[in-house]
C-alpha positions as CSV (number, residue, x, y, z in Angstrom):
1,M,-50.3,2.2,9.2
2,T,-48.4,5.5,9.3
3,D,-49.0,8.5,7.3
4,Q,-45.5,8.6,5.8
5,A,-44.6,5.0,5.4
6,V,-45.9,1.5,5.1
7,D,-42.8,-0.5,5.4
8,T,-39.2,-0.1,4.4
9,S,-40.1,-3.0,2.1
10,G,-43.1,-1.1,1.2
11,P,-42.4,2.7,1.2
12,A,-39.1,2.6,2.9
13,A,-37.7,4.2,6.0
14,A,-36.0,7.6,6.0
15,A,-34.6,8.3,2.6
16,G,-31.7,10.4,3.6
17,T,-30.3,12.1,6.7
18,E,-32.4,15.3,6.8
19,E,-36.0,15.3,7.9
20,P,-38.6,17.6,6.3
21,S,-39.0,20.9,8.1
22,G,-42.4,21.3,9.8
23,A,-43.5,17.8,8.8
24,A,-46.9,16.7,10.2
25,P,-46.8,14.0,12.8
26,S,-47.5,10.5,11.5
27,R,-50.9,8.9,11.9
28,F,-51.3,5.2,12.5
29,F,-54.2,3.1,11.6
30,G,-55.2,-0.2,13.2
31,R,-52.9,-2.9,14.6
32,E,-54.2,-2.3,18.2
33,R,-54.1,-6.1,18.9
34,E,-50.5,-6.4,17.6
35,L,-49.3,-3.4,19.5
36,K,-50.8,-4.8,22.7
37,E,-49.2,-8.2,22.2
38,L,-45.8,-6.6,21.5
39,R,-45.9,-4.4,24.6
40,A,-47.0,-7.3,26.7
41,D,-44.2,-9.4,25.3
42,I,-41.6,-7.0,26.6
43,E,-42.4,-8.0,30.2
44,R,-43.1,-11.6,29.4
45,A,-40.8,-14.0,31.3
46,G,-38.3,-15.8,29.1
47,L,-36.9,-19.3,29.5
48,D,-33.9,-18.0,31.5
49,T,-36.1,-16.1,33.9
50,L,-38.3,-19.1,34.5
51,A,-35.2,-21.1,35.3
52,G,-34.3,-18.6,37.9
53,R,-31.5,-16.9,35.9
54,K,-31.5,-13.3,34.8
55,T,-31.2,-13.1,31.0
56,A,-27.8,-11.8,29.9
57,R,-28.9,-10.5,26.5
58,A,-31.4,-8.0,25.2
59,R,-34.9,-9.2,24.6
60,V,-35.9,-9.5,20.9
61,L,-39.4,-8.6,19.6
62,L,-40.0,-10.0,16.1
63,I,-42.6,-8.5,13.7
64,A,-43.0,-11.0,10.8
65,G,-44.9,-10.4,7.6
66,R,-44.5,-10.2,3.8
67,S,-43.1,-7.2,2.0
68,G,-45.7,-4.4,1.9
69,S,-47.6,-5.7,4.9
70,G,-46.7,-2.7,7.1
71,R,-44.4,-4.6,9.4
72,T,-41.9,-1.7,9.5
73,A,-44.6,0.9,10.1
74,L,-45.8,-1.2,13.0
75,A,-42.2,-1.4,14.3
76,E,-41.9,2.3,14.0
77,E,-45.1,2.9,15.9
78,L,-44.0,0.6,18.7
79,T,-40.5,2.2,19.0
80,R,-42.1,5.7,18.9
81,G,-44.2,4.8,21.9
82,L,-41.3,3.2,23.7
83,M,-39.1,6.2,23.2
84,D,-41.8,8.5,24.4
85,S,-42.0,6.5,27.6
86,G,-38.5,7.4,28.5
87,D,-37.5,3.8,29.2
88,Y,-34.6,3.9,26.8
89,P,-32.7,7.2,27.5
90,D,-29.8,6.3,25.2
91,G,-31.9,6.6,22.1
92,L,-33.0,4.6,19.1
93,L,-30.5,2.9,16.7
94,R,-31.8,1.8,13.3
95,V,-30.3,-0.3,10.5
96,R,-31.6,-2.2,7.5
97,L,-30.4,-5.7,7.1
98,T,-31.4,-6.4,3.5
99,E,-30.8,-4.4,0.3
100,P,-33.9,-3.2,-1.6
101,G,-33.5,-6.1,-4.1
102,G,-33.4,-8.7,-1.3
103,V,-29.7,-9.3,-0.9
104,P,-28.6,-9.6,2.8
105,V,-26.4,-6.8,4.0
106,P,-23.0,-8.1,5.3
107,T,-22.6,-7.8,9.1
108,E,-19.5,-5.7,8.6
109,R,-21.7,-2.9,7.0
110,T,-24.6,-3.1,9.4
111,A,-22.3,-3.1,12.5
112,R,-20.4,-0.1,11.1
113,E,-23.7,1.8,10.6
114,L,-24.6,1.1,14.2
115,L,-21.2,2.3,15.4
116,D,-21.6,5.5,13.4
117,Q,-24.9,6.1,15.2
118,L,-23.2,5.5,18.5
119,D,-20.4,8.0,17.5
120,V,-17.8,5.2,17.7
121,T,-15.3,4.8,14.9
122,G,-14.7,1.3,13.7
123,P,-11.2,0.6,12.4
124,P,-10.9,0.5,8.6
125,G,-10.7,-3.0,7.3
126,A,-12.1,-4.6,10.4
127,D,-14.3,-7.7,9.7
128,G,-17.8,-8.3,10.9
129,D,-16.8,-10.2,14.0
130,E,-14.6,-7.4,15.3
131,L,-17.1,-4.7,14.5
132,S,-20.1,-6.5,16.0
133,E,-18.1,-7.1,19.1
134,M,-17.5,-3.3,19.2
135,V,-21.3,-2.8,18.9
136,R,-21.9,-5.1,21.8
137,E,-19.2,-3.4,23.9
138,A,-20.6,0.1,23.1
139,L,-24.1,-1.0,24.2
140,A,-23.0,-3.0,27.3
141,A,-23.6,0.0,29.6
142,R,-26.4,1.7,27.7
143,S,-30.2,1.5,27.7
144,A,-31.0,1.8,24.0
145,L,-33.6,0.6,21.6
146,L,-32.5,-1.2,18.3
147,L,-34.7,-1.5,15.2
148,L,-33.2,-4.2,13.0
149,D,-35.3,-3.9,9.8
150,D,-35.9,-6.6,7.2
151,A,-33.7,-9.3,8.6
152,A,-33.0,-12.2,6.2
153,D,-32.2,-14.7,8.9
154,A,-31.1,-15.2,12.5
155,E,-27.4,-15.1,11.5
156,Q,-27.7,-11.4,10.7
157,V,-29.4,-10.5,13.9
158,D,-27.5,-12.6,16.5
159,P,-24.1,-10.9,16.2
160,L,-25.8,-7.5,16.8
161,L,-27.7,-8.4,20.0
162,P,-26.4,-6.4,23.0
163,D,-25.2,-8.5,26.0
164,N,-27.4,-6.2,28.1
165,P,-30.9,-6.8,29.3
166,D,-31.5,-3.0,29.6
167,C,-31.5,-2.8,25.8
168,L,-34.4,-3.9,23.6
169,V,-34.3,-5.2,20.0
170,V,-37.2,-4.9,17.6
171,A,-36.6,-6.8,14.5
172,T,-38.7,-7.2,11.3
173,A,-38.5,-10.2,9.0
174,Q,-40.5,-12.2,6.5
175,G,-40.6,-15.3,8.7
176,P,-39.4,-16.6,12.1
177,L,-35.8,-16.1,13.3
178,T,-35.0,-19.7,14.1
179,G,-31.9,-19.9,16.3
180,I,-32.5,-17.0,18.6
181,P,-34.1,-18.3,21.8
182,G,-37.1,-16.7,23.4
183,V,-38.4,-15.0,20.2
184,R,-42.1,-15.2,19.6
185,P,-43.0,-13.6,16.3
186,C,-45.9,-11.2,16.0
187,T,-47.2,-12.0,12.5
188,V,-48.9,-9.2,10.6
189,G,-51.3,-9.7,7.7
190,G,-53.6,-7.3,6.0
191,L,-55.3,-4.4,7.9
192,D,-58.8,-4.9,9.2
193,A,-61.5,-3.4,6.9
194,G,-62.1,-0.3,9.1
195,S,-58.4,0.6,9.3
196,A,-57.9,-0.1,5.6
197,V,-60.8,2.2,4.7
198,Q,-59.3,4.9,7.0
199,L,-56.0,4.6,5.2
200,L,-57.8,5.2,1.9
201,A,-59.7,8.1,3.3
202,R,-56.5,9.8,4.3
203,D,-55.4,10.1,0.7
204,I,-58.8,10.6,-1.1
205,G,-60.9,12.3,1.5
206,Q,-63.8,11.1,3.6
207,V,-66.5,12.3,1.1
208,R,-65.6,9.7,-1.6
209,I,-65.7,7.0,1.0
210,T,-69.0,8.1,2.5
211,V,-70.6,8.1,-0.9
212,D,-70.1,4.4,-1.3
213,P,-68.7,2.8,1.9
214,R,-69.5,-0.8,0.9
215,T,-67.4,-0.4,-2.3
216,A,-64.6,1.1,-0.3
217,E,-64.5,-2.0,1.8
218,T,-64.6,-4.2,-1.3
219,L,-61.6,-2.1,-2.6
220,A,-59.8,-2.8,0.6
221,E,-60.4,-6.5,0.2
222,E,-59.1,-6.4,-3.4
223,C,-55.9,-4.9,-2.0
224,G,-55.7,-7.7,0.5
225,G,-55.6,-5.1,3.3
226,Q,-52.0,-4.6,2.4
227,P,-50.9,-1.1,3.3
228,A,-48.5,-0.8,0.3
229,A,-51.2,-1.6,-2.1
230,L,-53.7,0.7,-0.4
231,V,-51.2,3.6,-0.4
232,M,-50.7,3.2,-4.2
233,I,-54.4,2.9,-4.9
234,G,-55.2,5.9,-2.6
235,G,-52.5,7.9,-4.4
236,W,-54.0,7.0,-7.8
237,L,-57.5,8.0,-6.7
238,A,-56.1,11.3,-5.3
239,T,-54.5,12.1,-8.6
240,H,-57.7,11.1,-10.6
241,P,-60.4,13.1,-8.8
242,M,-63.0,12.2,-11.4
243,A,-62.6,8.5,-10.9
244,S,-64.8,6.8,-8.4
245,V,-63.9,4.1,-5.8
246,A,-66.1,1.7,-7.8
247,D,-64.1,2.4,-11.0
248,V,-60.8,1.5,-9.5
249,T,-62.3,-1.5,-7.7
250,K,-63.6,-2.8,-11.0
251,Q,-60.3,-2.2,-12.8
252,L,-58.4,-4.1,-10.1
253,H,-60.8,-7.0,-10.1
254,E,-60.6,-7.3,-13.9
255,L,-56.8,-7.4,-14.1
256,P,-55.7,-10.9,-15.1
257,D,-54.0,-13.1,-12.6
258,D,-50.2,-13.4,-13.0
259,E,-47.7,-15.9,-11.6
260,Q,-47.6,-14.1,-8.2
261,S,-48.5,-16.1,-5.1
262,T,-51.9,-15.4,-3.6
263,G,-50.4,-13.2,-0.9
264,A,-48.3,-11.2,-3.3
265,R,-51.0,-10.7,-5.9
266,P,-52.8,-7.6,-4.4
267,L,-49.6,-5.6,-4.4
268,A,-48.6,-6.7,-7.9
269,R,-52.1,-5.8,-9.2
270,A,-52.1,-2.4,-7.5
271,F,-48.6,-1.6,-8.9
272,R,-49.6,-2.7,-12.4
273,L,-52.7,-0.5,-12.4
274,V,-50.7,2.5,-11.3
275,H,-47.9,1.8,-13.7
276,E,-50.2,1.3,-16.7
277,S,-51.9,4.6,-16.0
278,L,-48.7,6.6,-16.2
279,P,-47.7,8.5,-19.4
280,P,-45.0,6.5,-21.3
281,P,-42.1,8.8,-20.3
282,A,-43.0,8.7,-16.6
283,A,-43.5,4.9,-16.7
284,R,-40.1,4.5,-18.2
285,I,-38.5,6.7,-15.5
286,L,-40.3,4.6,-12.9
287,R,-38.9,1.3,-14.3
288,L,-35.4,2.7,-14.6
289,L,-35.5,3.6,-10.9
290,A,-34.9,-0.1,-10.4
291,L,-31.3,0.7,-11.2
292,A,-31.0,3.4,-8.5
293,P,-28.1,2.3,-6.2
294,G,-29.4,1.2,-2.8
295,G,-32.9,2.1,-3.9
296,L,-31.9,5.8,-3.4
297,A,-32.4,8.5,-6.1
298,D,-32.5,12.2,-6.6
299,A,-33.5,14.4,-9.6
300,H,-30.0,14.0,-11.1
301,T,-30.2,10.2,-10.9
302,A,-33.6,10.1,-12.6
303,S,-32.5,12.7,-15.2
304,A,-29.4,10.7,-16.1
305,L,-31.3,7.4,-16.2
306,A,-34.0,8.7,-18.5
307,G,-32.0,11.2,-20.5
308,C,-34.4,14.0,-19.6
309,S,-33.9,17.4,-17.9
310,V,-33.4,17.7,-14.2
311,S,-36.5,19.8,-13.7
312,A,-38.6,17.3,-15.6
313,A,-37.2,14.5,-13.5
314,Q,-37.8,16.4,-10.3
315,T,-41.5,16.9,-11.2
316,T,-41.9,13.2,-12.1
317,L,-40.4,12.1,-8.8
318,D,-42.7,14.3,-6.8
319,D,-45.6,12.9,-8.8
320,F,-44.4,9.4,-7.8
321,V,-44.4,10.4,-4.2
322,R,-48.1,11.5,-4.4
323,L,-48.9,8.1,-6.0
324,G,-47.2,6.2,-3.2
325,L,-44.5,4.9,-5.4
326,L,-41.7,6.6,-3.7
327,R,-40.9,8.2,-0.4
328,T,-38.9,11.4,0.0
329,N,-37.0,13.0,2.9
330,G,-38.7,16.3,2.0
331,A,-35.5,18.3,2.6
332,E,-34.0,21.0,0.5
333,L,-31.7,18.4,-1.0
334,S,-34.5,16.0,-1.8
335,Q,-33.7,12.3,-1.9
336,Y,-36.2,9.6,-2.8
337,E,-36.3,6.0,-1.8
338,V,-37.9,3.2,-3.8
339,P,-40.0,0.9,-1.6
340,G,-38.2,-2.4,-1.2
341,C,-41.5,-4.3,-2.0
342,L,-41.6,-2.6,-5.4
343,V,-38.0,-3.3,-6.4
344,P,-38.6,-6.9,-7.6
345,L,-41.7,-5.7,-9.6
346,L,-39.8,-2.9,-11.2
347,R,-36.9,-5.1,-12.1
348,A,-39.2,-7.7,-13.7
349,L,-41.0,-5.0,-15.6
350,L,-37.7,-3.3,-16.7
351,A,-36.4,-6.6,-18.1
352,D,-39.7,-7.2,-19.9
353,R,-40.3,-3.8,-21.4
354,D,-36.8,-2.3,-22.1
355,R,-34.0,-3.6,-24.2
356,P,-30.7,-4.7,-22.5
357,A,-28.7,-2.1,-24.6
358,E,-31.0,0.7,-23.4
359,I,-30.7,-0.4,-19.8
360,Q,-26.9,-0.5,-20.0
361,L,-26.9,2.9,-21.6
362,A,-29.1,4.3,-18.8
363,R,-26.7,2.8,-16.2
364,A,-23.7,4.4,-18.0
365,R,-25.4,7.8,-18.1
366,M,-26.1,7.6,-14.4
367,L,-22.5,6.7,-13.6
368,E,-21.2,9.4,-15.8
369,R,-23.4,12.0,-14.1
370,T,-22.3,10.8,-10.7
371,V,-18.7,11.1,-11.7
372,R,-19.2,14.7,-12.8
373,Q,-21.1,15.6,-9.6
374,L,-18.3,14.1,-7.5
375,Q,-15.7,16.0,-9.5
376,S,-17.7,19.2,-9.0
377,C,-18.0,18.4,-5.3
378,R,-14.2,18.3,-5.0
379,A,-13.4,21.2,-7.3
380,V,-15.5,23.6,-5.3
381,T,-13.0,23.3,-2.5
382,E,-10.1,24.4,-4.7
383,P,-8.9,28.1,-4.6
384,E,-10.4,30.6,-6.9
385,G,-8.6,30.7,-10.2
386,S,-7.2,27.2,-9.9
387,P,-7.5,24.9,-13.0
388,A,-10.1,22.8,-11.1
389,R,-12.3,25.9,-10.5
390,K,-11.9,27.0,-14.1
391,K,-13.1,23.6,-15.2
392,L,-15.9,23.7,-12.7
393,A,-17.1,27.0,-14.3
394,G,-17.6,25.2,-17.6
395,L,-20.1,22.7,-16.1
396,P,-23.9,23.1,-16.4
397,R,-25.3,25.1,-13.6
398,S,-27.2,22.1,-12.3
399,L,-24.0,20.3,-11.7
400,R,-22.2,23.1,-9.8
401,F,-22.3,23.7,-6.1
402,P,-22.5,27.3,-4.9
403,H,-20.0,26.8,-2.0
404,P,-18.0,24.0,-0.3
405,E,-20.7,23.7,2.5
406,A,-23.4,22.8,0.0
407,A,-21.1,20.2,-1.6
408,A,-20.3,18.7,1.8
409,A,-24.1,18.5,2.6
410,W,-24.8,16.8,-0.7
411,L,-22.0,14.3,-0.1
412,R,-23.3,13.6,3.4
413,I,-26.8,12.9,2.2
414,R,-25.9,11.0,-0.9
415,R,-23.0,9.0,0.7
416,P,-25.0,5.7,1.1
417,A,-26.2,5.9,-2.5
418,L,-22.7,6.8,-3.7
419,L,-21.1,3.9,-1.9
420,A,-23.8,1.5,-3.2
421,S,-23.3,2.9,-6.7
422,A,-19.5,2.1,-6.5
423,R,-20.2,-1.4,-5.3
424,I,-22.8,-2.2,-7.9
425,A,-20.7,-0.7,-10.7
426,V,-17.7,-2.9,-9.8
427,E,-19.8,-6.1,-9.3
428,D,-21.5,-5.5,-12.6
429,G,-18.2,-5.8,-14.4
430,E,-19.5,-4.4,-17.8
431,L,-18.6,-0.7,-17.2
432,D,-15.2,-1.1,-15.6
433,T,-13.8,2.2,-17.0
434,L,-16.7,4.2,-15.6
435,A,-16.5,2.2,-12.3
436,R,-12.8,3.1,-11.9
437,R,-13.5,6.8,-12.6
438,L,-16.4,6.7,-10.1
439,V,-14.4,5.1,-7.3
440,A,-11.5,7.5,-7.9
441,A,-13.7,10.6,-7.9
442,L,-15.5,9.3,-4.7
443,V,-12.2,8.7,-2.9
444,R,-11.0,12.3,-3.7
445,A,-14.3,13.8,-2.6
446,L,-14.5,11.9,0.7
447,A,-10.9,12.7,1.5
448,V,-11.2,16.5,0.8
449,H,-14.5,16.9,2.7
450,Q,-14.1,14.5,5.5
451,G,-10.3,14.1,5.8
452,T,-8.5,10.8,5.2
453,E,-8.7,9.8,8.8
454,A,-12.4,10.2,9.2
455,A,-13.1,8.7,5.8
456,A,-10.7,5.8,6.3
457,P,-13.4,3.1,6.7
458,D,-15.1,4.1,3.5
459,L,-11.8,4.5,1.7
460,Y,-10.7,1.0,2.7
461,G,-13.8,-0.4,1.0
462,L,-13.3,1.8,-2.1
463,H,-9.6,0.7,-2.5
464,G,-10.9,-2.9,-2.3
465,L,-13.2,-2.2,-5.2
466,V,-10.3,-0.7,-7.2
467,L,-8.3,-3.8,-6.5
468,A,-11.2,-6.0,-7.7
469,V,-11.4,-4.2,-11.1
470,A,-7.6,-4.1,-11.5
471,E,-7.3,-7.8,-10.9
472,R,-10.2,-8.5,-13.3
473,R,-8.7,-6.3,-16.0
474,E,-5.1,-7.2,-15.2
475,L,-4.2,-3.6,-14.7
476,H,-1.0,-4.1,-12.7
477,R,-0.2,-0.5,-12.0
478,E,-3.7,0.1,-10.5
479,Q,-3.5,-3.2,-8.7
480,A,-0.2,-2.1,-7.0
481,A,-1.6,1.3,-6.0
482,A,-4.7,-0.3,-4.5
483,L,-2.7,-2.9,-2.6
484,L,-0.4,-0.1,-1.2
485,N,-3.3,1.9,-0.1
486,L,-5.0,-1.0,1.6
487,A,-1.7,-2.1,3.2
488,D,-1.2,1.4,4.6
489,L,-4.6,1.4,6.2
490,D,-3.9,-2.1,7.6
491,A,-0.6,-0.9,9.0
492,R,-2.2,2.1,10.6
493,T,-4.7,0.0,12.4
494,G,-2.1,-2.5,13.8
495,R,-2.7,-5.3,11.3
496,T,1.0,-5.4,10.4
497,K,1.2,-9.0,9.2
498,E,-1.8,-8.4,6.8
499,A,-0.1,-5.2,5.7
500,L,3.2,-7.0,5.0
501,A,1.4,-9.6,2.8
502,R,-0.3,-6.8,0.8
503,Y,3.0,-4.8,0.5
504,R,4.7,-7.9,-1.0
505,A,1.8,-8.4,-3.4
506,A,2.0,-4.8,-4.4
507,L,5.7,-5.3,-5.1
508,D,4.9,-8.2,-7.5
509,A,2.2,-6.1,-9.2
510,G,4.6,-3.1,-9.5
511,R,7.2,-5.3,-11.1
512,A,4.7,-6.7,-13.5
513,A,3.7,-3.1,-14.4
514,K,7.4,-2.1,-14.6
515,D,6.6,0.8,-12.4
516,P,9.7,2.0,-10.5
517,Y,7.7,4.2,-8.1
518,A,5.4,1.3,-7.0
519,T,8.3,-1.2,-6.6
520,G,10.4,1.3,-4.6
521,R,7.5,2.3,-2.4
522,A,6.6,-1.4,-1.9
523,M,10.1,-2.4,-0.9
524,E,10.4,0.5,1.5
525,S,7.0,-0.4,3.0
526,V,8.0,-4.1,3.3
527,G,11.0,-2.9,5.3
528,G,8.8,-0.7,7.5
529,A,6.5,-3.7,8.2
530,Y,9.4,-5.9,9.2
531,A,10.8,-3.1,11.4
532,E,7.4,-2.9,13.1
533,L,7.4,-6.6,13.7
534,G,10.9,-6.3,15.3
535,D,12.7,-8.2,12.5
536,F,15.5,-5.6,12.0
537,H,17.7,-7.9,9.9
538,R,15.0,-8.2,7.2
539,A,14.0,-4.6,7.6
540,S,17.5,-3.4,6.8
541,D,17.7,-5.8,3.9
542,W,14.5,-4.3,2.3
543,F,15.5,-0.7,3.1
544,G,18.8,-1.5,1.4
545,R,17.0,-2.8,-1.7
546,A,14.8,0.3,-1.9
547,L,17.9,2.5,-1.4
548,A,19.8,0.8,-4.2
549,Q,16.9,1.5,-6.6
550,R,16.7,5.1,-5.5
551,L,20.4,5.6,-6.0
552,T,20.1,4.4,-9.6
553,Q,17.3,6.8,-10.3
554,G,19.0,9.8,-8.6
555,E,16.0,10.5,-6.3
556,R,17.9,12.4,-3.6
557,A,15.1,13.1,-1.2
558,D,14.2,9.5,-1.1
559,E,17.8,8.5,-0.8
560,A,18.2,10.7,2.3
561,R,15.0,9.4,3.9
562,L,16.1,5.7,3.3
563,Y,19.5,6.3,4.8
564,G,17.7,7.6,7.9
565,R,15.4,4.5,8.0
566,L,18.5,2.3,7.7
567,G,20.1,4.2,10.5
568,A,17.1,3.7,12.7
569,V,16.8,-0.1,12.3
570,H,20.6,-0.5,12.7
571,T,20.3,1.5,15.9
572,Y,17.5,-0.8,17.2
573,A,19.5,-3.8,16.3
574,G,22.5,-2.5,18.2
575,R,24.7,-2.2,15.0
576,Y,26.0,1.2,16.0
577,G,28.7,1.5,13.4
578,E,26.3,0.8,10.5
579,A,23.7,3.1,12.1
580,L,26.2,6.0,12.4
581,R,27.3,5.7,8.8
582,N,23.7,5.8,7.6
583,W,22.7,8.8,9.7
584,R,25.8,10.6,8.5
585,A,24.8,9.8,4.9
586,A,21.3,11.0,5.6
587,A,22.6,14.3,7.0
588,A,24.8,14.7,4.0
589,G,21.9,14.0,1.6
590,Y,19.7,16.6,3.4
591,R,22.5,19.1,3.2
592,R,22.7,18.7,-0.6
593,L,19.0,19.2,-0.8
594,G,19.2,22.3,1.3
595,D,16.8,20.9,3.9
596,L,18.5,22.2,7.0
597,P,15.9,21.1,9.6
598,A,16.1,17.5,8.4
599,Q,19.9,17.7,8.4
600,A,19.8,18.8,12.0
601,R,17.5,16.0,13.0
602,A,19.7,13.4,11.2
603,L,22.8,14.8,13.1
604,S,20.8,14.6,16.3
605,E,20.1,10.9,15.7
606,A,23.8,10.4,14.9
607,A,24.6,11.9,18.3
608,R,22.2,9.5,19.9
609,V,24.0,6.6,18.3
610,Q,27.4,7.8,19.4
611,E,26.1,8.1,22.9
612,Y,24.7,4.5,22.8
613,A,28.1,3.4,21.5
614,G,29.9,4.9,24.5
615,R,31.5,7.9,22.7
616,P,30.0,10.8,24.7
617,Q,32.5,13.5,23.6
618,E,31.8,12.7,19.9
619,S,28.1,12.8,20.7
620,L,28.5,16.2,22.3
621,Q,30.3,17.6,19.2
622,T,27.7,16.1,16.8
623,C,24.9,17.5,18.9
624,Q,26.5,21.0,18.8
625,E,26.8,20.7,15.0
626,A,23.0,19.9,14.9
627,V,22.2,22.9,17.1
628,E,24.1,25.2,14.7
629,W,22.3,23.9,11.6
630,A,18.9,24.3,13.4
631,R,19.9,27.9,14.2
632,Q,20.8,28.5,10.6
633,A,17.4,27.0,9.6
634,K,15.7,29.5,12.0
635,D,13.6,26.7,13.3
636,V,13.2,27.9,16.9
637,R,11.4,24.9,18.4
638,L,13.9,22.4,16.8
639,Q,16.8,24.4,18.1
640,A,15.3,24.5,21.6
641,A,14.8,20.7,21.5
642,L,18.4,20.2,20.5
643,E,19.6,22.6,23.2
644,L,17.7,20.3,25.7
645,R,19.4,17.2,24.3
646,L,22.7,19.0,24.5
647,A,22.0,19.8,28.2
648,D,21.2,16.2,28.9
649,T,24.5,15.1,27.3
650,L,26.5,17.7,29.3
651,E,24.9,16.5,32.5
652,R,26.0,12.9,31.8
653,L,29.5,14.2,31.1
654,G,29.5,15.8,34.6
655,D,29.1,19.5,33.5
656,P,25.9,20.7,35.2
657,A,26.8,24.4,34.9
658,A,27.0,24.1,31.1
659,A,23.8,22.0,31.1
660,R,22.0,24.8,33.0
661,L,23.1,27.4,30.4
662,H,21.7,25.3,27.5
663,R,18.5,24.7,29.4
664,G,18.2,28.4,29.9
665,M,18.8,29.0,26.2
666,A,16.0,26.5,25.4
667,D,13.6,28.4,27.7
668,R,14.5,31.7,26.1
669,L,14.1,30.3,22.6
670,L,10.7,28.8,23.3
671,G,9.2,31.8,25.1
672,E,5.6,31.8,23.9
673,K,6.2,29.3,21.2
674,G,5.0,26.3,23.2
675,P,6.8,23.0,24.0
676,A,9.9,22.0,22.0
677,Y,9.8,19.4,19.3
678,E,10.3,15.8,20.4
679,I,13.3,14.5,18.5
680,R,12.3,11.0,17.4
681,S,14.1,8.5,15.3
682,A,13.3,8.2,11.6
683,S,11.5,5.0,12.0
684,A,8.9,6.7,14.2
685,E,8.5,9.5,11.8
686,N,7.9,7.1,8.9
């Protein structure tokens, strides 16, 4: 039994990404037999070895036991010793496979968490099979230790097993993992009497144990030797110094039996005793923590749920930690975790003691507070004097961040809870307006603090949540926007066919919403997807449709861009006449807009088409015209790149002397500016 935790189903694993400074090392009580068995099991020959074959996969050690039994604490003690031995130089990877309420975590999410710990970026939108394959590939040449906590079944564990015997997997579960060969579970029950009494003495001091050691043993029996129950009772005794061990033993014994099974009864009784001893406001806050997303809370979460001040909520949460009801990361930005073994008890109590309308109101307050925090998190990155900063100044001090670094740190620590909050809000379906605002605020905060590329995996999931709400509420404009965002991410990761299907669905949604921007954007994107697939006939057709719409609306910048995209696909298809006409139209459009660099690039592409068509003299003249426009635009690198292209054209025309002059001009233009621009076709740019 550790000093800091009993179990992630009984107090949970690390509640956040920051560890407490100067934290005392954990102590562990008992389990010597189990530890000895597990260490021996590492070297035990498996079926493959007995058959003369070296196993191709990592060995799996399974620690089985009910919630609150200390199975995770035992796994932590085992992995701590293995890491100290130096046998696994590539470190420890840890992931939880079950939500605090008992819902299995999808493989896609657990695999992505492991990839994050391995500093490997999984492509946004990838499914569980692809991501778990990436995990196995990343671990193929490493010697690492994996702790897979609270597995629901073998189907969760099997995809994550490294195909590498130099890795070791330690899994915890409630029962056996049937289906994974060679796994012999180490089943844990209650602590032995001596270890259980030691655990109590840790919290209440040895004196109160020494006064009545027999009663202390009886108390340990009343708790079934379960570490989670012992921690709560020890915490209760520590906060009630005038109560004796005999008093609490009598109170536990006299509590009426409930409908819990025999094994679960000690934990339920201990929790009930502690809950009933709390002042009514604190008891209500504790029950409402069952609504904390992902079992993670901070003072703002508790404050919003209960409708009390942040300082009062902070004090109450710290009291809960002393009672063994919560675990905290102990960092400056404190985050608290509800033990997984207590979540079912809290939810049952919440449903029994609180009215549904009050529960819904508490959930709405929590979401509204989260939205305001996310808006503040983003606003602090805006320039001084901007509208966002002025609005930020009007928020309560507790909701403001002093600087962008503090906001980024908060977002990093709260990210798992924020993502869980968005998922729960959308799945709930009763607070869709707040859910939409929450997802939008989270998307903006992640993009500004992490960048759209780094945040792309999270953004993909969030856009999917927006789509779910939009479809449920028949919000066609939001549906189109979500589909476009998801399709863009699909296209960026090479899933062009999936992107094409989503672009066409976005077009239907845009038409239903009568949104010209969405329909135009969708038509252009459909054309881009067909171009990527090499179907230039369909690509030109869709670009043409998008262009026709832009022409009716007088959107000149979009018109010029679409002429360029049409020019590019006609070039690829070998229709040089059409390509040249469209590039000329693009250049004319940019000239009207006063965008001289874009005009020069369009003329450069027209020159390329003329060269492909076997008209080198015309190509030379067009390229010279492009150079002149780049010179007028004072874009030195672009001018240098065009000078180089002009030199290439002159060489092909048999004038090496003139070509050398233009290359020399390009060298003089560049000087210290670095390499010239690469002149690419519009299709590549788009």
